[in-house]
N, C-alpha and C positions, 0 to 999 in steps of 0.2 A: 446542560445535562442533556445528555441524549433523550429522545423522546422514544418511549418504548409503546409497541404496539403489539399485543397479542391478539393476531387475527382469528385464530381457532384454536381452540383447546385439545389435547391429547383425547382427554376423557372427562365425561361428566362428572366421573367419581374420582378425578385426580385432584389431590391438594397439595398445595406448596406454601409452607409456613416461612414467608418473608421475615429475613432478620434473625432466624432461628439458626443455631449451627448444625443442625442436621434436618434433612428434610423428611416429610411423612407422605405417605401415597395411601388413598383408602382403596381398598379392593374388595369389594361387596361387603362391606360393614366390617372389614379387618383392617387395621392400620398397621402397614409394614414402615419400618426406620431401616433404610439401607444401613448394612454393615461396612465396616471400615475395609479398607482393601487388605490391611493386613492379615484378615481372616481366611484369605484364599486359600492357603494351603490346608487348613482345616477342612474346607470344603470341596477340595479335590477338583476342582475346575482344570481343565487343560489350557495350557498356556503356549505350547510348542506353536501352534498357528499364528499367534498373536505377536510373534517375535520379542516373546520375553517379558511381555508386560504383564504384570498380575491383573485378573478380572474377579472381581467379587460374583461368585456363583450362589444363589442363596437357593434354599430347597423348601420341603415342606409345604407350608399352608401357601407360601407365596408363589410357588411353582404353579400349584393347582390354579390360583386366582389368577395368575397371569395367564395361564391357557385360556379360561374364562373370558377375559378382558380381550386376549387377542381374537377369539373366536368372534365376540360380538363387534370387534372394530376392524373386522377383516374387510379389504376391500378388493376389486376386481384383480389388481397385479397380483395379489396373493395365492390365487388359485394355480398359478404356474409354478409355485414354489416347489421343488422337488428335493427329496434326501434330507431334508430337514425337519427335525422333531418341533413339537410346538412351543418347547421351553429352552431350544437351543439352535444355533444354526450350524452350517456345515463348516464352519472353522471354529466355532467357539459361541460363549455366551457374554452379550452385553446387554445391561438393561435398558439405557436410553443414550442416543447419540446425538449431539448437535452438529448438523452438517452446514458447512460454507455453502449457501444455494443461489444461482443465478438464473434458474429456469432455463438454462440451456441444454442440450444433449447430455453432455456429462454428468452434472449434478442431477438430471432426471432419473439417469439410468442407476446412478448411485443409490438413490432412495430405496427401489426394490433389493438391491444387491446387497444391502448393508441388512434389510430384515431377512433375506434369505441366509445368508453367510454369517449372521451373528444372533439372529433371533431376537432383534432388539426394535423398540420404538425409535422413530425417527423424527427429531424436531429440525425443521429447516430454518436456517438463518439467512437473512438478508441485510446488507448492510446498505444504507444509501449514504453514498460518498459522492454523490454529484455524478453518476453514470446516465442520468436522464430518465425521463417519465416513461418512456416508451419500455425502458429496459425493466420497471417495476409493474407493468400492467400485467394483469391476470397471474400473477404469482401465486396466489392462494389456490386458485382453481388447479393451476399445474402442479403444485406441490401435493396436494390431496389426489389428484389423479394418479399420481406416482406413489403413493402409498405413505406419505408422510402422515404423521397424525398432529402437527402443529406447524403453524408458519410464524416466526417472529421477525419482525421488521424493525430496526433502528435507524434513526434520522443521525448520521453520524457527520454531516457535512461542515459544521462549524466546528467541532471538534476536530476533523481531520485536518483543515486548514491552520487553525489556531496552534494546536498541539504538537502538529508534525510538519505540515508544509513550512509554515513560518519559520520555525527554528532551523529547519535545513536551508531556508533562503537566507536567514540571517549569519549563516556559518558559510554562505557561500559553496555548498557542497554539489559538485558537478563530477558525475562518475565517467572517467576516461573521456574527458575533455569536453564532452558533448551531452551527455544524458543526464536531464535534470529530475531523475528519480521519482517519476511518476508512479509507477506500480509499486516501486519499492516502500516507499512512504505509504501505500495505503494498505498493504497486506498487515503491519502492527495494529493499526488502529481496529481492523477488521477482526483480527485475532483475539485482541484483547476482549473485544465486545461479545467473542462466541465464548472466551473464558467466564464472563459475566452472566451470559445466558444459560451456560452449562450449570453453573452454581443456582440460577433461579429457578430452572425445572428440574433441578436433581439428576442431572446428566452425569455419567461415569466416562465418557468419552466424548472426542471431537473428532471430525472428518472432514477432508477438502478433497477437490477434485483437480488437484495439481498433478502434472505427470512427472515421471521419476527422472527427466532430463531437464527441469527447468529449476529456475532460482525460487519459485514461489514456495515449494513444498519445505524449503529450508526456512523462509522468512516466517510462514505460518507456526511451524513447528518449534522453531527457537523460541518464538513468543508463547507459546503453551508452555514448554519447558519454564520459562523465566516466571511465569504468572501462576501456573498450579502444575508442577510435576507430577501430581498423582492421577491426573487425566490420562487417560489412554488415547491413542491416537491412532485412528484407521485411515490409512492411504490406498483406496483401492487401486491407483494406477501402478502400484508397485506389489500387489498381490493377484489382482485378477487375470483371466484369460484373456481378456478383450483387448484387442491388440492396435485398434484404430477405429475411424468413424463407422467404416462399414459394420464392422462388430457390434458396436455400440447401437446402431440403428437396429441390428437384428434382434438384440437382446431386450431392446426396448419393445419392440414389436411382439415379442413372444410374452412379455409381461404386462401387455396391453396398456404401454406406457405412451401418452402422445408427445411427439417431439417437434420442436419447431425448425427443424433443419431437413434438407435434402442430401443427397449422397454425394452431391457435386462438392468438390472442395472449396472453399472459403477462406478470406483472412482470417488469422486469428487475432482477435482485437480486445483491450482491455480499455475501458473509460471510465474515467472520474473527473473531478471538477479541475483537477491540475492538468491532465493530458488524455491524449487519446494513442494508443499504440497500435501498430500493425505489424504484423508477422506472417510468416507462410506464404502459399501460393506462389507467384512469381518473383516473390521476395527472396526466396531462397537462394537464389542464385544471386550474388552480391553484384554481377556486372548488368543485372535488368535494372533499368529506369522503371520506377513506380509508374502506374497508372495515373493518368489525372484524375480520375473518377474515383479513385480510392480514398482521398482526402475527405473529411467530415466536417472538421472543426475550422478549416482555412479555406479562403478562396485562393484560387491559383495566383500568386502574384503579378502574373502578366496580366490577369483580369482584374486586378484590384483597382481602386479609385485612382483618376489620374492627379487628384488634387492630395498632397500629403494633409495629415491630420495631427494636432499638437495635443499632447494629454501631460498633465502634470500630476506626479506622484509625491504624496507626502508622506514621510517617515517620521517616526518616533523609537529613539534607541533601536534602530536597525530594523523595526518592523513596519510595514505598510499600514496605513491608517486611512488614507484619503485618495480619491480620484479627482483632479480637477477642482479642489477645495472642498470637495463634499467627503464628510465624514462616513465610513460604511463599515459593516461588520465584516470580518475575515472572509466569509464565505461569499457575502455580496460582494464585496470588492473584486475578488478573483474571478465571479461570474461577468460583472461588467467589463473587466480588462478581457476576458476571453472574446468577448463579442465585438468589442473594438479592435484587437488585434485579429481576431479572425478576419474581419472585414478588410483588412490589409494585408493578408497571407503571412501574418508574422509567426514564427517559431517552428516552422519546419525543420526537421533533423532526420537524416538518412545516415545510418552509422553500424559499423560491424564491432559489437562488443564482446568481451570475455565474459561468458557466464561465471557463476561461480563453481560450477560442477565441472568446469574444464573445457568446455567446447566453445568454439565461437558461435556467435548467432547474428543475423541481419535484421533489423527492424529501423521501423520508421516511425516518427514520433510528431505529435503536434502539441505544441505547446505554448500557445499564443499569449495568454495573460502571464504564465509564467516566465517567458522571455523578456517581457516588458519589465518586469518586477526585478528579476535579475540585473538588468541593465541599469536600472534605477539605484538598486541597493550598492552597486559596485562603484558607480559614480560619485554617490554621496560619501562613501568610504575615502574616495580620493581626497576630500575635503578635509574630514575629521579623523582620519589615522595617519600617524607618521610613518615613516619608510620601514623601520624595524618590526613595527606592529604589523603592517600590512603582509611582509613577508612571511612572519610566524604564523599569521592567520591563513593565509592561503597554504602553508604547508599542512597545517592543521586541517584545513578544509579537505585534502586530498583524502587524510584517513578518516575523517567523519564521514565522506561519500562512501568510502569503502565499506565502513561499519554497516551504513544503512542499507547498502546494495546487498548487502551479506545476510540481512534479517537480524542484525544485533542492536537493534532500537533498544532495548531494554538492558544492555550492556553497560555495567557501570563505567566502562571507558568512554563512550558515547555520553553518558549522561555528565560526566565531569567534562569533557570536551565542550558539551553544551553550556555550561556554568561559566567556562571561560568565554565563550562567544558572547553570552549575555553581558558579561562585565566588559569586554573591550569594546563593545557598540553602545555602550551606556550614552555616548555623547553624539552618535550617527543619527541626528534628528535634524530634518530640514525638508526641503524639495527638490525634484529632479523634473526638468523638463524634456520630454522626448518629442521626435519626428517619426511618425509611422510612415513609411512610404513603400509601396509594393514589395512588401518581405524584408525590409530592412528597419533597424531602429538606430536612431542617429540621436545623440544628445546634443541639445542646444542650449541648456542652462541648469545651474546648480546653485543652490544656496544653503547655508546652515547658519545658525547662532553660534555653532561650535566650530566653526571654520578655522582651519590652522594656516589658511591660505591669507597672507596680509598683502594688499596691494602696495603699500609703501616700502614693503621690503622686497618685493618680487619686480618692482619696477625698474626699468633701465635708468631711470634719473638717480642721482645721488642722494643719500639719506643717511642719519644719525646712526641707525641701528646697524647698516650693513657697510662697511667701508671696503670699498673695492679692492684698498692695497692690501687688505688682509689677506687676499686670496694668495699673493705671491709666495708667503712662509707656508700656508696651508698646503699648497701644491708640492713645494719642497720635501715637506714630511710626508705627504701621504704618498708620493712618488719614490721615496727613499730605497725602499726595496728593490724597485725595477733599476734605478741608477746603479746601486751597489752590483746587480747582477750583471748589468751591462760592463761596468768598470773591470770586473773579474775577468768576462769574456775577452776583452780587449788588453788584460795585463796593466791595468791601469793602477 
């Protein structure tokens, strides 16, 4: 179970009753229970600016109480808010929004923008999916300085690897021949946690910082739809007037929000325990070779050790369980292989992919541990699966990858396909030995107690099970259609 850390609370008077069907908040000795969204029309709230989503707009004592609380909780960034009343924003009214928060420029700016435009409290949510300690440092201070009332952090590393990465690995899911779905797999686990946090803090909306050109907006929102269709979704990049980094920095300055970047264009990166992606800057031209100093998880293969390293991966029912005979948890196993593979320059991929929204994009990915694991899983299957099963599995793996890439993790089709993958790999247990050398992964050995390979059958020596004379009749029958066609063409 993910560990939940509530780093700061929205208000000393805010109460959340865990496990109850409805949450209650105490505003200066008055308890308010949020009404159902179906009361929207009676309350007369505006929805045109919210793209058709019904928003609960409560009046009376709550409005006055909310005004008082907002005044007491006012931060420096709020004094620049203009054109908004104390109980609603420029675009409408929301009570509380859970924002997917990284502490970067975009999400730092979104906090005051949500408060200004929707008159709401903002709960920042950060998921630890292995992006690194540096990415997590100082988030509480950044969130509070931006105007958030609360920061919630969940450690999702084990859940991410166990429940999302490993099923994709077992399925053999690879998007467009190269992409091992690092970002695609991370978004549903983050979005699921956001839905959980929204329930815990009594939020009526969720928000993300994805642009209107990318895949991530779809991945987040399809998960929201699948797990809680009543939640409202706010996507600032599809609404605001900010058009780029320069505008975002100016907005941040105006609202006294500290930002950790300069106006100089840099790479757009996404990192988690599975991979690190690079986009933007010179990579936007597919003809440009990536700079050597761009990579962060892997060394230059040319500079990798001159001696190869051997690593043995143990698998049980299609899932990795050990490295060099040492049993490890999913996240620990992947972390160790990232270190081993990164040292040898393993797992670099440069590709032009087709985004879900229709455009092509160029990205460079580093997936050292994942590349090792994919190689091991495929090789073990060569022992344990027959020809027809491998062919069907590979064909389904393409669709599985497409569903994950498109954000349909909680789609019944993917879940049904996953049940097939789990069943078909029940006997895919054993170990694979790999040689890592200057960016390459070479298989040197594979073994399984469920191996379908029989040396006594495959040997060139004669045996009792396979009579070589039987091949003559097989060839005549198997080649009969070709023989008949040739006879027809020659008039025989």
